[in-house]
N, C-alpha and C positions, 0 to 999 in steps of 0.2 A: 140616296140617289145622286148621281153625278149629273150636273147640268151641262149640256153641250150646246154648241151653236147650231143654227139651222144649216150652215155650211157643212158641218161635220155630219149631220143627219143625211144631207143630200149626197155627200161623197160616200157615206157608208152603204148607200143603196145603188150607187153608180156602177155600171157595167165595166167602166174603164178604170176603176180604182185599184190601187195597190196598197197593201198594208205595210206600215213601217213600225218597228218596235225599237224600244230603247230601254236600257237598264241603267239606273243610277245606283251605284254601290259606293257608299261613302262620298268621296269627292270625285270618283271616277265615273265616266259616262261610257257605256258600251252601246254600239249601234248595230245595224243589220249586218255589217261586215264582220263582226266578231261573234254575234249570237247565232248559234247553230240550231238550238231548239229552245222553246219556251212553252211550258204547259202550266196553266192555272187550274187547279182543281177546287171547286166549291161544291159542297153538298149540304143537304138539310139534316141528314142523320149519318151516323158512322157506319150503319149497316142497313139491312132491309127494314128493320123495325126500330121504332123510337124507344130508347131506354131512358128511364129517369136518371138524371145525374150525368148523362153522357155529354161529352164536350166535342163540338164539331169545329175544327180549325181548317182554314183554307190553306192549301199547299201550293207551292210554286217550285217546279222543277225546271232548271235551265242548264244549258251547256254552252260554254264559251271556248273560243279558240283565241287565246291571248297569251302574251309573254308576261303580262303583269299578274304574278301569282301571289301578291301580298294581300289577298282578300281574307280577312280573319273570320273565324266562326263567330256567330252572333252579330255580324255586320248587317246594317239596315240595307235592304234591297227594295227599290221602288221601280216597278215596271210601268212603262207608258206605251200607249198605242196611238197611232196617227194614220191618216189616209192621205195618199197622194193620188191625184187624178190626171188623166191625159193618156193618150195612146202612144205607144212606141212604134217605130217604123214597121216592125214585123207584124203588128196587130191590125194594121189598116188593110183595106181591100180595094182602095181606089187609086187611080193614077195621081201623080203629083199635081197635074194641071187642074183636075176636078176635085181636089181635096180641100174641104173647108173644116177639117178637124182641128181640135186644139192640140198642139204639140207641146206646149209648155206645161209643166207639171205644177198644178196648184197643190197646196198642202193644207191640211186642217191643223187645228191645235193639238197638242199632246194631252191625252186623257190618261189620268193615273188609274192603274188597275189594283191598287192596294199597297200596303206596306208589309214586308215580310222580313224575317230574320233568319240568317243562314244557320241551319242545324247540322248539316253534313256536307262534306265536300271531298272529292277525290280526283286524282289525276289519272287519266286513262292511258292505255298504250298508244292510242291514236293522237296523243299530245293534246287532249281536250280536258277542260275542267268541267266536272259535273257537280252541280249544286242541288241541294234539297233545302228549301226554306219554308217556314210556317209563319202565319200571322201571329200577332201578339196574344191571341186567345190561348194558344198552346202553353204560354207561360203561366196561365191560371189553372192548369189542370191539377185536380185533386180527385182521388178515388172517393166514391160515394158508397157507403155501406148502410143498409137499412135492416131493421129487425122485423119489418112488416112482412106478412105473407100476402101474396098477390093472387087474385085481384083484391084490391082494397078500395075503399071509398075515397073520394077526393078530400074529405075532411081529415081522414087518417093520414093521407099522404102529406 
């Protein structure tokens, strides 16, 4: 479990919050201006049923618009999330004279979403880089074969 500050918890529930994301790949940092899409997939099983010996790895899919294309396969990727709070001019519904809203953006700390390693990358026709990355559990994958016939008792398993 990741410990977060009370300010982070408050901002995550706020109606005026905005989400910021950041990716650290090696020594390079990519922010909201370069990240087009970011999806973290976590699950408890690889399918609908639990299978003995199955390996469940978290997956990170992200798309970047960048000219920096020297990101190697197996590079370490660390995604982070943060919240910013405060209203923009278009989000308010009061006149300037009667307005007591917070216009300055407060920001919370950056919370890590895990560590992933790039498994696949491709350059698209839209001049975007699409990446697929997995956590380190994927590197421990080994097939499991059993001579048991199921259902079996826990002692046999």
